[in-house]
Each structure stands twice: as C-alpha cells, then as structure tokens.
N, C-alpha and C positions, 0 to 999 in steps of 0.2 A: 470463417469470419465471426462465427458465434464466439469463439475464444477471445477475439479482439474486443467485441462489443461488451460481452459480459465482464471481462477483466477491466476494461475502462470504466464501466459504470459502477461496479462493485468497489473498486479502489477509490474512485472519485468520491463516492459517498462515505466510505470508511475513513478516508483521510480528513474529512471535515471534523475539526475538533481534535484530531490526532496530535501527538506531541511534535511531529515534524511540521505540521501546519502551524502550530504555536511557535515553533522555532522560526518559521518563515516570517511570522508577524514580528517577532523580536528582532531578527536581523534587519528587516525592512525599517523598523522604527529606529533602530540604532544607527544604521549606516546610510540610509536614504539613497542607496545605489541599486536600483532594481535589476539591471541587466547582469551584473556579476553574480548577484544572488540567484537569479533564474538559471544562469549557466551552471552554477554550482549545484543547484537542485537537479537539473537535467543530468549532469555527469554522474553525480552520486547515485541517482536513481537507476540509471542505465547499468552501472557496475553492480550495484546491490541487487537489483531485480534480475539482472543477467545471471548472477551467481545463484539466486533463488530459483530461477527457471531451469538452470542446468541441474540443480539438485532435484527439482520436481521430475525432470526427464529421467534422471538416473534412478529415482525411486520406482518409476514405472517399469524399469528393466530389472530391478533387483527384488521386487516384492510381487508375490503371486497376485493375479487379478482379483481373486476372492478376498484376500486379506486387504488389498489396496482399497477395494470398494468400502469396506468397513472403516478403515483408517481415514480415508478421505471424507466419508459421510460424517464421522465423529469430529473430524477437524473443522469442517464447515459449520457444524452445529456449535462447536467450541468458539469459533470465530464470531458467530452470532451473539453469543453471550458476552464475549470479550468486547465487542463493539459497543455494547451498552454501558461499559465502564469508561468514564471520562479520563483522558490523559492529562498529565501535568508535565511541564518542562522544567528541568533543573537548570539553575543559573550557570553552573560551571560548563555546561554544553555550549554556551555562547561566549565564554571567555577566550576561546582559542583564536578568535579573530585578531587579537592584539599581535599575534606572531605571524599569521599567514595571510593577512589581507582579506578583503571581503569574499572574493571567489574561493580562495583556499579554505577560509573558515567555513563557508557554506558547504563546500565539498566534503570537508572532513566531518563537520558536525552532523550533516545530513546522513552521510554514510554510516557513522557510528550510531546515530539515533535510530536509524532504520533497522539496525541489526536486531533481530528477534522481535521487531515491531509487528503489529497485526497485518499491515499491508505487505510486509515481506513474507510472512507465513502464509498469507492468502495467495501470494504469487507462487510459492512452492506448491500449495494444494491445487491451484488452478492449472499449473504447468503439469502436474501429475494427472489431473483429470482430463485435460484436453490433449489431443494428439499432436498439436503443434505448439511447443513452448515458446517459440519465437513470437507468435502472435500474442501469447499471453504477456510476455515481457513488454512488447510494444504497447499493449493495452494498459497494463498496470503503470507503465511510465506515463502514458497519456493521462490516465486517471490522476496520478500524482500532480501533473502539471495543471490539469483542470481545477484542482482544489487549491494548489499552492500559489500559482501565478497571480490570481486575484488577491490572495492574501498579501503578496509582496506589494502590489500596487495600491490597495486600499486599506490595508492594515486593520487596525482595531475598529474602524468605522463599520466595516462589513461584518466582522465577528459578532458585534453586538446585535445585529439584525437577523442573523441566521438562527432559526429555531433548532438548536442542536439536538434536543431530545427527539424531535421528529426525524431529522436526518439520520441520527444514529439508529432510530427505530426502523427506518426504511432499509438501511444497510444491513441491520441484524436480520430483518425479514428475508432479504435476498440471500444472505449466507445460510439461514435456516432452510430456505427452499432448496438451495443447492445441496445442502446436506441430506435432506429428506429424499430429494430426487436421486442422489447418488446411492443412498441406502436401498432405494426401491429398484435400482438397476438402470436408471436413465442414462448412465454412462456406458451402457453396453455397446453402443455404436462407436465408442472410442477405444474399444479393446478390453473393456472390463467384463 
C-alpha cells in the first residue's frame, strides 16, 4: 500500500502547475465540457503511466540491484530539481481538438504532453523502486486525477489561489527524500 500512497501523493503534488495541468485549464476554458475532458485525462494517463510502470518493472529485472539503487536515487533527486522549474504549455498542443472532438483532443494531447514529462518519469522510477508497479500506476493515475479534475471544474480561479512555489517545494522535498532514502538503502526491503 505504500507504493499506492506515495505514488498518489507525489504525483498529485508534482502535477500542480505541470504542463498537463495547464493543458486541463486550457481545454476546460475552451470547451466547457468537463466530463469528456476528465475521461480523456483518465484514459491518457492509464495508458501513459501503464507503459511507464511496465518500463520501471522491466528496469528492475534488467539492471543489477546495486546499479539500480544509484540510478533511482539520482533520478529522484533529479526529479526534485526538475519539479522546481515551472512548466509552460504550447498553444499547438491544444489545436488538435478541432479534428478529434473534446474527448479525442484531451486523450491525444494529454498522452503526448505526458511523454517524457516529470510525472511519467516519476512513474518509471517509482515502479522500479517498489515491488508492485500496478499499485504505482494506480497511485500515479489517482494523483493526476486529484490535481487535474479540480483544474477542469474550476479552471483559472483555482490556479490563481494555489501557492505554486510552496506546492513545488513540497513535491521537490518528497522527491529528494525518496532519492536520499534510496541511496542510503531504504529500498532494500524491495529487493535492492
């Protein structure tokens, strides 16, 4: 259950102010149809993070435990630094909706925007860290929904009231703590 709770919390915090959350704000403001947007976010996240979780599980079988510990520790610390850098959304990522409708546009743009994004990379790292990548994927998906669903419903009104630097600082601290704990061998109970 630790994998579920940590994954949910870390991704929910990391997603605040992330480019996919900004994309949720833009799509909600443009289309004013929350349910197809939320369904698109859910489907895109399940597929994207499912692939990331599978990659994380594969990494644990392909890399020796000693090397994996250092790679994961450094990855978590790198995620901590990356979380402190604000994301921006590019306008062309939202133009796809003209061809695919609200659900299709959300599905496609979220999937593509999430490729190589910090929450996807965090999913890979946590799936490699924890023994059960399924719980990690469920947790990271819940974390995405916890951050993005309110963005869809309340849009820019909520974004203006969230202390982004504080939220990013908390998420960065959690990633850093995971990195240090991994480097110090806290993952030894998980086969490292």
